[in-house]
N, C-alpha and C positions, 0 to 999 in steps of 0.2 A: 247856682243851683248844683253844679257839678261837685262842689265842695260838700254840700249836704249829702249827696249820693255817696261820696267817699266816706263820710262819717258813718252813714247808715250801713255801708258795706262792712266797715270794721266792727261796728256794734253787732252786726249779724254774725261775723266771725266769732265773736265772744260767745254768743249763744250756741253756735255750732260747736264750739270747743267743748262745751259741756257734753254734747252728744258723742264726740270722738274720744274724750278722755276716759270715760268709764270703761273702755275696752281693756284697760290694764288692771282692772280690779276684780274680775270674775273669770273663771275658766270658760273657754269657748266664746266669750263675749267679744274677744278680739276679732272674731269673724264678722261682727256687725260693722257696716260701713256707711258712710255718708256718700250718697251717689249724686246729689245735686242740692243746690240751695238758691233761693231767690228772695230778695227783699220785696215784699208785696206792698208794704206801707211804712212810712216813716213820717210821723207828725209831731212837730214841736209842741210842747205844752209849756209855754212860757220860755224863760231864758235858761232854765236849768235842767229840763227833762224833756223826753220825747217818748211817744208810744211807737213801738216797733212790731211789725207783723212779718214773719218769715214763713216760707214754704221750704220744708226739708225733705229731700228724697233719701229714704233710709232702706238699706238692705238688712233684714233681720232674719238670720237663719236659726235662731234659737227661740225659746219660749217668750210669751208676752212679758213686757216689763213697762214700768212707768218711771219717768224721771220726775222727781219732786224737789221742791225747795231749790230751784236752780238759780244760781247767781254767779256772776263773773265780775271781777274788778281788774281794770287795766291800769298799768303803771308805765311811766316813762322816767327812767333814771331815778326810781324810787318815789316819784311824785305821783299821787293818784290822779288819773285822768277822769275816771268815772266808773260807775257800776251799772250792770244790766241785771235786772231780776226778771226771770221768765216764768211763764205759767207751766204747770205740769203738762206732760205729754205722754200718752199711752201708745206704745208701739205693739201691735198684734204680733203674735208668734209666727215665725216662718213666713214672712211676707216681704214684698218689695212695695213700698208705697210712698206717697207724698203726704206730709203732715204739717198742719199749721201750728205755729208757736207764736204767742204774743208775749210782749214784755214791755218793761219801762226802763229806759236808759236815763241815768241821772249823773250830772257832772260832779266831780269831786270838789272838795273844799279848795278854794283858791283858783279854781278853773272857771273860765268864762267861755261863752260861745265864741268870742273873738279869738281867744287863745286856742280853742279847739280848731277853729277854721284855719288858723296859721299852721298848727301841727298837721292837719289833714293835707294841706297844700304840699308839705314837704315830708309826707309820711314815709317812714322806713321801718318795716316791721322788726328789724333787728334791734331797734332801740327800745322796744316795749316788752313787758312781761305781763302775765295774766295769772290771777289767783282764781280758781274755780271750785265751787262747792255745789254738790248735788246729792240727792239720795236716790238710789236705784231700788225700786220696789218691784219684786218679782210677782207674778200672778199668784203664787202660793202665799204671798204676804210677807215673805222674808225681805228685809231691807238692808242695804249696804250704803254707808255714807262714804262719799268720795270727796276728799279735800286735796286739791293739787295746788301747790304754791310756787310762784316764781317761774312759771312756764314761759320760755321765750316765745313771743308771738309768731316769729318767723317759722317755728316748728309746726305751729297749727295751720298757718296759711300755706305751707308747702305740701300739705296732704291732699 
């Protein structure tokens, strides 16, 4: 079961990465920070996917925004490990709070739960990269697409 928790933790990191990476795309948005996270639920749905629920602590010193169309894909040595698609989340302006995010993690082609468990046992974030896609929607309705490709996973987990 410790292996499944490790897998869940890394899937959680992918979803959290969406929250952290948009800080480079708008002015003053870089002051937004992730203050905590917790995996609330991780339930396998067959052999290729799982439902994930996270609690994210977020410090937002700017106006309200919503993260929409959130997805992250993790790779090891160019081979796709899996993708996480997360629900939209609205963060009220000028707040510190904890927000629930749900999503679905799906294994990549050629990846099995057994291979994933082997990778989790010897997990080294320096061996992985992440592609992240999200849309930031400001309260005013303005939208900004964020697509970050090939981000070293260790850069996300060190924050």
